[in-house]
C-alpha positions in Angstrom: -11.3 2.9 -20.2 -11.9 6.4 -20.1 -14.0 7.9 -18.1 -18.0 8.1 -18.7 -18.5 11.3 -17.1 -16.5 14.0 -14.4 -17.4 11.6 -11.2 -17.3 7.7 -12.5 -14.8 5.7 -13.6 -17.0 2.7 -15.5 -16.6 -1.4 -13.8 -16.2 -4.3 -15.4 -18.7 -6.8 -15.8 -18.9 -8.1 -11.7 -16.1 -6.5 -10.0 -16.9 -4.2 -7.2 -13.2 -1.4 -8.6 -12.3 0.4 -11.0 -10.3 -1.7 -13.7 -7.7 1.2 -14.8 -7.3 2.5 -10.8 -4.5 1.6 -8.1 -5.5 0.6 -5.8 -4.0 3.4 -3.0 -2.5 2.4 0.1 -4.7 2.6 3.2 -2.2 1.5 5.8 -5.3 -0.9 6.9 -4.4 -3.4 6.1 -1.9 -6.9 8.1 -0.5 -9.4 6.6 -0.8 -13.2 7.2 2.8 -14.2 8.3 2.8 -17.0 5.7 5.6 -18.4 4.3 4.7 -16.4 1.5 6.9 -13.6 3.8 8.4 -15.4 5.7 10.3 -16.4 2.7 10.9 -12.9 2.0 14.1 -11.4 3.4 14.7 -8.1 4.2 17.3 -5.9 6.2 16.0 -5.1 9.3 14.0 -2.7 10.2 15.6 0.3 11.4 12.2 1.0 14.5 9.6 -0.7 14.9 6.7 1.5 13.5 9.4 1.4 9.7 8.3 -3.0 10.7 4.6 -2.1 10.5 4.8 -0.1 7.8 6.3 -3.2 5.8 3.9 -5.7 6.8 1.0 -3.3 5.7 2.4 -2.4 2.4 3.6 -5.9 1.7 -0.5 -5.9 3.3 -2.0 -4.0 0.3 0.4 -5.2 -2.3 -1.3 -9.4 -1.9 -4.7 -7.8 -2.1 -3.6 -5.1 -5.0 -2.0 -8.1 -7.1 -5.2 -10.7 -6.3 -7.4 -7.8 -7.9 -4.1 -6.8 -10.8 -3.8 -3.8 -9.5 -0.7 -1.7 -8.2 -0.8 0.1 -5.1 -0.2 3.7 -5.5 1.2 5.9 -2.3 2.2 9.8 -2.2 5.8 10.9 -2.1 5.4 14.4 -1.2 6.3 15.3 2.9 3.0 16.8 3.0 0.2 14.4 2.1 1.2 12.3 5.1 1.2 15.7 8.0 -2.2 15.2 10.3 -2.8 11.1 9.5 -1.6 9.5 12.3 -5.5 9.5 14.1 -6.8 7.4 10.7 -3.9 5.8 9.8 -1.3 4.8 13.1 1.9 6.3 13.5 4.0 4.5 10.8 2.0 5.6 8.3 5.0 8.1 8.0 6.5 10.4 5.5 9.8 8.7 6.1 8.6 4.8 6.9 6.5 4.2 4.3 9.2 5.7 1.7 12.4 4.0 3.5 9.9 0.6 3.1 9.0 1.2 -0.3 12.8 1.5 -1.4 13.9 -1.3 1.4 10.6 -3.3 -1.0 12.0 -2.6 -4.1 15.6 -3.6 -3.6 14.2 -7.5 -3.2 
């Protein structure tokens, strides 16, 4: 799909999101701990904030999978500066990148 103008992306019928776009990591979703998540064997979390970061990333990944999309996140340190107020104390460059690394190794 091509961009139709400089402000919008075409929407597939019966959907509310552009299908070519990734789902951004927002840290707004928490997973329900069920068999799918409990069965994932991860190394021990470095801290409680690191565990929160892993859980939030898992939740976003599940939602993206249900929509047939991927999750995108920034690897730029400056992106995470000053976002604690809106995204929580676990939303840091170190926590996000190390949580993604833990999940990619599984």
